[in-house]
Structures are given as structure tokens and as C-alpha cells.
C-alpha positions in Angstrom: 0.0 0.0 0.0 1.3 3.5 -0.9 0.7 5.0 2.5 2.5 2.2 4.3 5.7 2.9 2.2 5.7 6.5 3.2 5.1 5.6 6.8 8.1 3.3 6.6 10.3 6.1 5.2 9.2 8.4 8.0 9.9 5.8 10.6 13.4 5.1 9.3 14.2 8.8 9.6 12.6 9.5 13.0 12.2 6.4 15.1 14.8 3.6 15.1 12.7 1.3 17.2 9.7 1.7 15.0 11.9 1.1 12.0 12.9 -2.2 13.5 9.2 -3.0 13.8 8.9 -3.0 10.0 12.2 -4.1 8.6 14.4 -6.0 11.1 14.8 -9.7 10.3 14.0 -12.2 13.0 16.3 -15.0 14.0 15.3 -18.6 13.4 15.2 -19.2 17.1 12.7 -16.4 17.6 10.6 -17.6 14.7 10.3 -20.9 16.6 8.6 -19.0 19.4 6.3 -17.1 17.1 2.6 -18.1 16.7 1.8 -19.2 13.2 -0.7 -16.3 12.7 -0.2 -12.7 13.5 -3.6 -12.6 15.1 -2.9 -15.6 17.3 -2.2 -14.7 21.0 0.9 -16.5 22.2 1.3 -18.0 25.6 5.1 -17.7 25.5 6.7 -14.6 27.0 8.1 -11.7 25.1 11.8 -12.1 24.3 13.2 -9.6 26.8 16.8 -9.6 25.6 16.4 -8.0 22.2 13.9 -5.1 22.2 15.1 -4.1 18.7 13.6 -7.2 17.0 10.0 -7.1 16.0 8.0 -9.5 13.8 8.2 -8.6 10.1 4.6 -10.0 9.8 3.3 -6.5 10.7 4.0 -5.4 7.1 2.2 -8.4 5.6 -0.8 -7.9 3.3 -3.5 -6.3 5.3 -7.1 -7.3 5.0 -10.1 -5.4 6.3 -10.7 -6.2 10.0 -13.7 -8.0 11.3 -16.1 -5.2 12.1 -18.0 -7.4 14.6 -15.2 -6.8 17.0 -16.6 -3.3 17.5 -19.7 -4.9 18.9 -22.0 -2.4 20.6 -19.7 0.5 19.7 -20.7 0.2 16.0 -22.7 3.5 16.3 -21.2 6.5 18.0 -22.6 10.0 18.1 -24.6 9.4 15.0 -21.9 7.9 12.8 -21.0 4.3 11.9 -17.6 3.3 13.3 -17.3 0.3 11.0 -18.0 2.4 7.9 -15.6 5.1 9.0 -13.0 2.5 9.6 -13.4 1.2 6.0 -13.0 4.7 4.6 -9.9 5.4 6.7 -8.3 2.2 5.5 -9.0 2.7 1.8 -6.1 4.0 -0.4 -8.0 6.8 -2.1 -7.1 10.3 -1.1 -7.8 12.8 0.2 -9.8 12.0 3.2 -12.6 14.4 4.0 -12.6 16.8 7.0 -15.6 14.9 8.4 -13.8 11.5 8.2 -10.6 12.8 9.8 -12.6 14.5 12.6 -14.1 11.1 13.4 -10.7 9.3 13.3 -9.9 9.7 17.0 -13.2 8.1 18.1 -12.6 5.2 15.7 -9.1 4.7 17.2 -10.6 4.7 20.7 -13.2 2.1 19.7 -10.6 -0.3 18.2 -8.4 0.2 21.3 -11.3 -1.0 23.5 -11.5 -4.3 21.6 -8.3 -5.3 23.6 -7.1 -7.7 20.9 -4.3 -7.9 18.3 -6.7 -7.0 15.4 -7.8 -3.9 17.2 -4.2 -2.8 17.8 -3.1 -3.5 14.2 -6.2 -1.6 12.9 -5.5 1.3 15.1 -1.9 1.6 13.9 -2.9 1.3 10.3 -5.3 4.2 10.7 -2.6 6.3 12.4 -0.3 5.6 9.4 -3.0 6.6 7.0 -3.5 9.9 8.7 0.2 10.5 8.7 0.2 9.9 4.9 -2.6 12.4 4.5 -0.5 14.9 6.3 2.4 14.2 4.0 0.2 14.6 1.0 -0.8 18.1 2.2 -4.3 17.4 3.5 -5.0 20.4 5.9 -7.4 18.4 7.9 -4.9 15.6 8.8 -4.0 16.8 12.3 -2.5 14.5 14.8 -1.9 15.1 18.5 -0.7 13.3 21.6 -4.1 11.6 22.0 -4.0 9.8 18.7 -0.6 8.3 19.4 -1.5 7.4 23.0 -4.7 5.6 22.0 -2.7 3.4 19.5 -0.1 2.8 22.2 -2.8 1.7 24.6 -4.3 -0.5 21.9 -1.1 -2.4 21.7 -0.6 -2.5 25.4 -4.0 -4.1 25.9 -3.9 -6.3 22.8 -2.5 -9.5 24.4 -0.3 -9.9 21.4 3.1 -11.5 22.2 4.9 -8.4 21.0 2.6 -5.9 22.7 5.2 -4.2 24.9 7.6 -3.8 22.0 5.0 -2.2 19.8 3.7 0.0 22.5 7.2 1.2 23.2 7.8 1.8 19.5 4.9 4.3 19.5 6.4 6.0 22.6 9.8 6.3 20.8 8.1 7.8 17.8 6.4 10.4 20.1 9.7 11.2 21.8 11.2 11.7 18.3 8.4 14.0 17.2 8.7 16.0 20.4 12.4 16.5 19.8 12.5 17.0 16.1 9.0 17.8 14.9 7.9 21.3 13.7 5.0 23.1 15.3 2.5 21.0 13.4 3.9 17.7 14.4 5.0 18.4 18.0 3.7 15.4 20.0 4.9 15.4 23.6 4.5 12.1 25.6 2.7 12.5 28.9 3.1 10.6 32.2 0.1 8.5 31.1 1.9 7.5 27.9 5.0 6.2 29.9 2.7 4.4 32.3 0.9 2.7 29.5 4.2 1.2 28.3 5.3 0.3 31.8 2.1 -1.6 32.4 2.7 -3.5 29.1 6.1 -4.6 30.4 4.6 -5.4 33.8 2.4 -8.0 32.2 5.5 -10.0 31.2 7.4 -9.2 34.4 10.2 -7.2 32.8 11.4 -5.0 35.6 14.5 -3.8 33.7 12.3 -2.2 31.1 10.1 -0.6 33.7 13.1 0.9 35.5 14.5 2.2 32.2 11.1 3.8 31.4 11.1 5.5 34.8 14.5 7.1 34.1 13.4 8.0 30.5 10.2 9.7 31.8 12.3 11.8 34.2 14.7 12.7 31.4 12.2 13.3 28.6 9.4 15.2 30.4 10.8 15.9 33.9 8.3 13.6 35.7 9.7 11.8 38.7 8.2 8.3 39.6 5.4 8.3 42.1 3.6 5.6 44.0 1.8 4.6 40.8 5.0 3.8 38.9 6.6 2.1 41.8 3.5 -0.1 42.2 3.9 -1.2 38.6 7.5 -2.2 39.4 6.3 -4.0 42.5 3.6 -5.9 40.5 6.2 -7.0 38.0 8.5 -8.3 40.8 5.5 -10.1 42.4 4.7 -11.7 39.0 8.2 -13.2 39.0 8.2 -14.1 42.7 11.2 -11.8 43.4 10.2 -11.0 46.9 13.5 -9.6 48.1 13.6 -7.2 45.2 10.0 -6.2 45.9 10.9 -5.4 49.5 13.8 -3.3 48.4 11.5 -1.2 46.3 9.0 -0.9 49.1 11.8 0.2 51.4 12.9 2.8 48.9 9.3 4.1 48.8 9.2 4.4 52.6 12.4 6.3 52.5 11.3 8.7 49.8 8.0 9.2 51.5 9.7 11.1 54.3 10.3 14.0 52.0 8.0 13.2 49.1 4.3 12.4 49.7 3.9 11.3 46.0 5.8 8.1 46.9 4.0 7.0 50.0 3.3 3.2 49.8 -0.4 2.3 49.7 -2.3 -0.9 50.1 -1.5 -2.0 46.5 2.2 -1.6 47.4 2.0 -3.9 50.4 -0.2 -6.4 48.6 2.3 -6.7 45.8 5.1 -7.5 48.3 2.8 -10.0 50.0 2.0 -11.5 46.6 5.7 -11.7 45.8 6.4 -13.7 48.9 3.4 -16.0 48.2 5.0 -16.8 44.8 8.6 -17.0 46.1 10.4 -20.4 46.3 12.7 -19.0 49.0 12.8 -20.9 52.3 10.7 -19.2 55.0 8.7 -17.2 52.4 5.3 -17.9 54.1 6.7 -16.8 57.4 8.0 -13.6 55.9 4.7 -12.8 54.3 3.0 -13.3 57.7 5.5 -11.0 59.3 4.8 -8.2 56.8 1.1 -8.6 57.3 1.5 -8.3 61.1 3.7 -5.2 60.6 1.0 -3.7 58.4 -1.6 -4.4 61.1 0.5 -2.8 63.7 1.1 0.2 61.5 -2.7 0.4 60.9 -3.3 0.5 64.7 -0.7 3.2 65.3 -1.4 5.5 62.4 -4.2 8.1 62.2 -7.1 8.0 59.8 -5.8 9.1 56.4 -2.4 7.4 57.0 -3.8 4.1 58.0 -3.5 1.1 55.5 -6.1 -1.6 56.3 -5.3 -5.1 54.9 -8.0 -6.4 52.7 -9.1 -9.9 51.4 -6.2 -9.9 48.9 -3.7 -9.3 51.7 -4.9 -12.2 53.7 -5.3 -14.5 50.7 -1.6 -13.9 49.8 -0.5 -14.9 53.2 -2.8 -17.9 53.3 -1.7 -19.2 49.9 
């Protein structure tokens, strides 16, 4: 497709990671871990050691998606999402002002399908709008929201390359924020970085989460808060790395003495308890019970707003 070729050229110039998503060859070993179909959700984990390798199947011949995936979202504010999707994915140019105005709503609808087809469709639409802009269509305007929705679509897609593809969109946004002119300035937000962190959390990659925290601080000056640390804790819990989880919790407690944005909450403690429940370390069950008892004592000693009351999840983690 013509607009895919232009999107590829743009990516090669502005986003190395996105370029890899289109053109980097995949090793035979990695091919053996790949599902036979792009739309098949894999049960094997994402390959963590080579974030620059993405499946070349993304550039394969694209067929119109199954519109039934939109389900009850077919009609929105008086227009048909499925029909607008078809128009956006056709090769004819230029797209009308009305169609481009509806594009963000269409992207949001496909993102909500939480499947590989929805993510792929969302990105195809984004690339089509980019092509319209290159062709001089004055109504082809993209902002942070368009990119963030596509990023979220990949993060929620359950595709085996979801974290890599979400991070590729983030890299593209960072590049646009750095090099783009006034019409293409797209600054990532804290929400954008959190979206990618959550995608890596689902596969337990704490190294990527830590790197994204540093990147967020460097790129937009946003320091990690309880929310970001909880994503890290959840990833450690997924891997049963209880000692590491406790280290993060200890760091949060230390930071909280001067920064209220890092105060541990119930989610923080539940993640640590969950990490110990999954740990194979000797004495793990005893340590989980000790942390629960510490939390109960803390709850008794603290005043109202500072109290953290264990819930059913807390007790279930200790009992497991």
C-alpha cells in the first residue's frame, strides 16, 4: 500500500525502534517462538533480551478487520464506526474533513477491543492519517491523544509483541517532540509512559520498567510516584522476586519522608505479599505473615488518612 511505504520512510528517519518493527529480520530461534498467525495470541513470554527485534509480519498484506469486534460500539454520536474504519483504511485520497474528525473516536473504539486485530487496525489508521498529512491534507492533524490511543491498543492487545510495539509508538512520540515542527509536535505524557510500563509489567520485565522511569524523568521531567513504583512491585510479584520487591517498598518508605507522592499504599503492600506468596525461598510464608503483622500494627498506630487496612487480597496472599 502506498501510505505504508511513506510511513516506513518516515519511521526510518525518525524512530529507530519503530523502523525495526517494520524491517528488522527475525532470527530462526525467535521464529520458533512465534505463533503461526499474527492474530494468534501467544502463551510464550516476550523475548526480553532483544527489544530491537519485532516481527516482520506487521507489514504483511493487510485485510479489512472483522467489524463485529466493535460490537455495541458500532454506532457512536450518529456515525457508523465500521463504515468510517473502512473509509480510513482505503487507499483513495484525500480523506474528508468529516472523516478525519471522526478518526480519534474510531481509534478509541478499536483500542477498546483489547485484541491484536484492534491494535493493528489502530496503527494502520494512524499511518493513513500521517500519509494524508504528508500529502498536504490540511485536515490531517495528529496530537498526543492519537498516538496514546494506539499505544494503549497495543498494550492491551494480548499480542506477544505488545510491549515492544507500545514502546515503539512511545519512541516515535519522543522523536516528534524532539525534532518535529510546530504542526507535528507530540509530547508524551506521564500517562503514555505508564501505558508502556504496564505493558512490560504483564510480562514481568522490571528492567524495562526501571528504564522507562528514568526515561520519563529525562524526557518530560516527571519523577516516579507511588503509581509507577507499584507497577514495578507488581512485576516483581509476578516473578516471585520478593527480596527485590521489599527493596522497592523500602525505597518508597524512605522517599515518602520527603515526598508524599511516593507513599506506599495498600497496593504496594499487597504486591510485596504476593511476591512472597510466589517465592520459592525458604521461609517465604513466614516472611509474608511478618509483613502482614507489621501492616496491622502500622494500621493500629497511624491516624485516619495514613492508615492502611489489609483487605481480602492481603490475607489471601499470606494464606496461599
